C-alpha positions in Angstrom: 130.8 80.8 77.5 130.2 84.6 77.1 126.8 84.2 75.5 125.7 81.9 78.7 127.0 84.9 80.7 125.0 87.0 78.9 121.9 85.4 78.8 122.4 85.1 83.0 122.7 88.7 82.9 120.1 89.5 80.8 117.6 87.3 82.5 118.6 88.7 85.6 117.9 92.6 84.6 114.2 91.1 83.6 113.9 90.0 86.9 115.2 92.9 89.0 113.0 94.8 86.6 109.7 93.1 86.9 110.6 92.9 91.0 111.2 96.3 91.3 107.8 97.3 89.3 105.6 94.8 91.5 107.1 96.7 94.9 106.5 100.4 93.4 103.0 99.2 92.1 102.1 98.1 95.4 103.6 100.9 97.1 101.3 103.0 95.1 98.5 100.6 95.5 98.8 101.4 99.4 99.1 105.0 99.5 96.4 105.5 97.4 94.3 104.0 100.3 92.7 106.5 102.4 93.3 106.4 106.7 89.7 105.6 107.7 90.3 108.1 111.1 91.3 111.0 108.4 88.8 110.4 105.9 86.3 110.9 108.9 87.6 113.4 110.2 87.5 115.3 107.2 83.7 114.3 105.7 81.8 114.2 108.6 80.2 117.4 108.4 77.9 117.2 111.6 80.7 116.1 114.0 79.3 112.6 115.0 81.7 110.1 114.2 80.0 108.6 111.3 79.7 109.3 107.7 76.2 109.5 106.4 75.4 108.7 102.7 74.8 112.8 102.1 78.4 113.4 102.9 79.6 110.9 101.2 78.5 112.2 97.9 79.2 115.6 98.7 82.8 113.9 99.1 84.8 115.7 96.1 87.5 112.8 95.4 86.8 109.0 95.1 84.2 106.5 94.4 83.1 106.4 98.4 79.3 107.5 97.9 79.3 105.1 94.8 80.5 101.9 97.2 78.6 103.5 100.1 76.6 100.3 100.7 78.9 97.7 100.2 81.0 99.6 103.0 77.6 99.9 105.2 77.8 96.3 106.6 75.7 96.6 109.4 73.3 98.7 106.8 71.9 101.0 109.0 72.8 104.1 106.4 76.0 104.9 108.1 80.2 104.5 107.7 81.6 104.4 111.0 85.3 103.4 111.5 85.3 100.1 111.6 83.3 99.3 108.6 85.8 101.8 106.7 88.7 99.5 108.0 87.3 96.4 107.1 86.3 97.4 103.6 87.6 96.2 100.5 90.6 97.3 98.7 89.4 98.8 94.7 90.1 95.7 93.0 88.1 93.8 96.0 91.0 92.8 98.2 90.6 93.0 101.9 92.8 95.1 103.5 96.2 93.4 105.5 96.0 93.4 108.9 
């Protein structure tokens, strides 16, 4: 009987650990995704309300310039708020509504 209790406790501890780690990873991923409005406010040097490829390339962090053409869904050469908000997260997942 004691062996069964120890086994159940061990299994419960493992499940708890995996659940906690999974929740922490989700929180970390969410934190890494920048707010599109803040991104435009920070990087939009000409204050036209959208980001050009040059503005994206001038950004110090991130891979925005590398993903520019993928995010620019209307192919107009600019990233607008709607495009940034709909951009897939790292790993190809679309943001959740």
